[in-house]
C-alpha positions as CSV (number, residue, x, y, z in Angstrom):
1,M,-5.2,-7.5,-4.0
2,D,-7.0,-5.9,-1.0
3,D,-9.2,-2.9,-1.3
4,S,-6.7,-0.5,0.4
5,V,-4.0,-1.5,-2.1
6,D,-6.5,-1.0,-5.0
7,S,-7.5,2.5,-3.7
8,L,-3.9,3.6,-3.2
9,I,-2.7,2.4,-6.6
10,S,-5.7,4.0,-8.3
11,A,-5.0,7.3,-6.5
12,L,-1.3,7.3,-7.3
13,E,-1.6,6.4,-11.0
14,N,-2.7,10.1,-11.6
15,E,0.1,12.7,-11.3
16,T,-2.3,15.5,-10.2
17,R,-3.6,13.3,-7.3
18,R,0.0,12.5,-6.3
19,E,0.8,16.2,-6.2
20,I,-2.4,16.9,-4.2
21,L,-1.4,14.3,-1.6
22,R,2.2,15.7,-1.5
23,R,0.7,19.2,-0.9
24,L,-1.6,18.0,1.8
25,T,1.3,16.3,3.7
26,I,2.9,19.8,3.9
27,E,-0.2,21.7,5.0
28,Q,-4.0,21.3,5.3
29,T,-5.6,23.5,2.7
30,Y,-8.5,24.0,0.3
31,A,-9.1,23.4,-3.4
32,F,-8.5,27.0,-4.6
33,E,-5.0,27.1,-2.9
34,I,-4.1,23.7,-4.3
35,S,-5.3,24.9,-7.8
36,R,-3.1,28.0,-7.6
37,F,-0.1,26.0,-6.3
38,L,-0.3,23.3,-9.0
39,G,-1.5,25.5,-11.8
40,V,-4.5,23.3,-12.5
41,S,-8.1,24.4,-12.8
42,Q,-10.1,24.4,-9.7
43,Q,-12.7,22.2,-11.4
44,A,-10.0,19.6,-12.1
45,I,-8.8,19.9,-8.5
46,N,-12.3,19.4,-7.1
47,K,-12.7,16.3,-9.2
48,Q,-9.4,14.8,-7.9
49,L,-10.2,15.8,-4.3
50,S,-13.5,14.0,-4.6
51,F,-11.7,10.9,-5.9
52,L,-9.2,11.0,-3.0
53,E,-11.9,11.5,-0.5
54,N,-13.9,8.5,-1.8
55,A,-10.7,6.4,-1.6
56,R,-10.4,7.5,2.0
57,L,-6.9,9.0,1.4
58,I,-8.0,12.5,2.4
59,A,-10.8,14.0,4.6
60,S,-12.5,17.3,5.0
61,V,-11.7,18.8,8.4
62,G,-13.7,22.0,8.3
63,V,-14.3,25.1,6.3
64,V,-12.9,28.6,6.0
65,P,-15.1,31.5,5.0
66,S,-14.7,33.1,1.6
67,I,-15.5,36.7,0.7
68,I,-16.2,35.7,-2.9
69,G,-18.5,32.7,-2.5
70,A,-19.3,29.6,-0.4
71,P,-17.1,28.6,2.5
72,R,-14.1,26.5,1.4
73,K,-13.6,23.0,2.6
74,I,-10.2,22.3,4.2
75,Y,-8.6,18.9,3.5
76,K,-6.0,16.8,5.3
77,P,-4.4,13.5,4.3
78,T,-5.6,10.3,6.0
79,G,-5.4,6.5,5.4
80,F,-1.6,6.3,5.8
81,S,0.1,3.0,4.9
82,T,3.1,1.4,3.4
83,V,2.2,-0.4,0.2
84,I,4.4,-3.3,-0.9
85,I,4.3,-4.8,-4.4
86,D,6.6,-7.6,-5.2
87,Y,6.4,-8.6,-8.9
88,S,9.0,-11.3,-9.8
89,R,9.3,-14.1,-12.2
90,N,7.5,-16.5,-10.0
91,F,5.1,-14.5,-7.9
92,L,3.1,-11.3,-7.5
93,D,2.4,-10.2,-3.9
94,T,0.6,-7.0,-2.9
95,R,-0.1,-5.8,0.6
96,S,-0.9,-2.7,2.5
97,I,0.4,-2.1,6.0
98,P,-1.4,0.6,7.9
99,L,0.7,3.3,9.5
100,E,-0.8,4.6,12.8
101,F,0.2,8.0,14.1
102,P,-1.5,8.6,17.5
103,D,-2.4,12.2,18.2
104,T,-0.8,11.9,21.7
105,D,2.6,10.7,20.3
106,V,5.2,13.0,21.7
107,N,8.7,12.5,20.4
108,A,11.9,13.7,22.1
109,S,13.3,14.6,18.7
110,G,11.2,17.8,18.9
111,N,13.8,19.2,21.3
112,K,16.7,18.8,18.9
113,D,18.1,21.6,16.7
114,S,17.5,21.5,13.0
115,G,21.0,20.2,12.3
116,G,20.3,17.3,14.7
117,L,17.0,16.5,13.0
118,I,18.6,16.5,9.6
119,R,21.2,14.0,10.8
120,D,18.4,11.9,12.2
121,L,16.5,12.1,9.0
122,K,19.6,11.0,7.0
123,S,20.2,8.1,9.4
124,V,16.6,6.9,9.1
125,N,16.7,7.2,5.3
126,A,19.9,5.1,5.3
127,A,18.4,2.5,7.6
128,I,15.3,2.2,5.4
129,E,17.6,1.8,2.3
130,D,19.6,-0.9,4.1
131,L,16.3,-2.7,4.9
132,M,15.2,-2.4,1.3
133,K,18.4,-4.0,0.1
134,E,18.1,-6.8,2.5
135,R,14.4,-7.2,1.6
136,T,15.3,-7.3,-2.1
137,G,17.7,-10.2,-1.4
138,L,15.0,-12.1,0.4
139,V,12.5,-11.5,-2.5
140,R,15.1,-13.0,-4.9
141,K,15.5,-16.0,-2.6
142,K,11.8,-16.5,-2.4
143,D,11.6,-16.3,-6.2
144,A,14.3,-19.0,-6.6
145,I,12.5,-21.3,-4.1
146,L,9.2,-20.8,-5.9
147,E,10.8,-21.5,-9.3
148,V,12.0,-24.9,-8.1
149,L,8.6,-25.7,-6.4
150,R,6.6,-24.7,-9.5
151,K,8.7,-27.0,-11.7
152,R,7.9,-29.8,-9.3
153,V,4.2,-28.9,-9.4
154,L,4.3,-29.2,-13.2
155,S,5.7,-32.7,-13.0
156,G,3.4,-33.6,-10.1
157,P,-0.4,-34.1,-9.9
158,T,-2.2,-34.0,-13.2
159,D,-5.7,-33.2,-11.9
160,R,-6.7,-29.6,-11.9
161,L,-8.0,-29.4,-8.4
162,S,-4.8,-30.7,-6.9
163,R,-2.7,-28.3,-8.9
164,D,-5.0,-25.4,-7.9
165,I,-4.7,-26.3,-4.3
166,I,-0.9,-26.6,-4.5
167,E,-0.6,-23.3,-6.4
168,K,-2.8,-21.4,-4.0
169,Y,-1.0,-22.9,-1.1
170,L,2.3,-21.7,-2.5
171,Q,0.8,-18.2,-2.5
172,V,-0.6,-18.1,1.0
173,L,1.0,-21.1,2.9
174,D,-2.2,-21.4,4.9
175,E,-4.5,-24.5,4.4
176,S,-7.6,-22.9,5.8
177,A,-7.2,-19.9,3.5
178,V,-6.8,-22.2,0.5
179,A,-9.9,-24.1,1.5
180,E,-11.9,-20.9,1.8
181,K,-10.6,-19.4,-1.5
182,L,-11.2,-22.6,-3.5
183,G,-14.4,-23.6,-1.8
184,V,-13.2,-27.1,-0.8
185,P,-13.1,-28.8,2.5
186,E,-10.0,-28.2,4.6
187,N,-9.3,-31.9,5.0
188,I,-9.0,-32.2,1.2
189,V,-6.6,-29.3,1.1
190,R,-4.5,-30.9,3.9
191,Y,-4.6,-34.3,2.2
192,V,-3.3,-32.9,-1.1
193,I,-0.6,-30.7,0.6
194,E,0.6,-33.6,2.8
195,N,0.8,-36.0,-0.1
196,Y,2.6,-33.6,-2.4
197,F,5.0,-32.0,0.1
């Protein structure tokens, strides 16, 4: 699992942090306003904001003056990504795909009326749902292929190194990545893979 997946999963495992992130996607704001909106103590909000900032999921973008104390930090969401976790009978795969949103990105949709934008949103949501259904079918197919391959591995080489090489290769399908991960020469990895498959 890469660090970005770890950070996001850690952040999202806590309901208060999820609610803070949701709130910050609506508007940039400060701890006291988030505290009032969520009905959670400001001390607890500050702790969660610190966690989210350390995970690079939010950033401070300035301050606003306060008549009752120190200036208040304004936060905005950052570190956007799509996180995919496939957990099936025969494999676990996690990945984070960064989402880039250029500041100069101008979209023609901004000229549409609200009704047109709602129709566009529904259309995009339906397209995403269709892709998820197709993706789910592919994950099932991958799982079935891996099940057959793993049964063959169990009846194949008996030495631990060969099994480790084959198992790691089935995860990444990349000989050099297997060699690096297991600390063995790439030519040995290639030899085991070529002789087994």
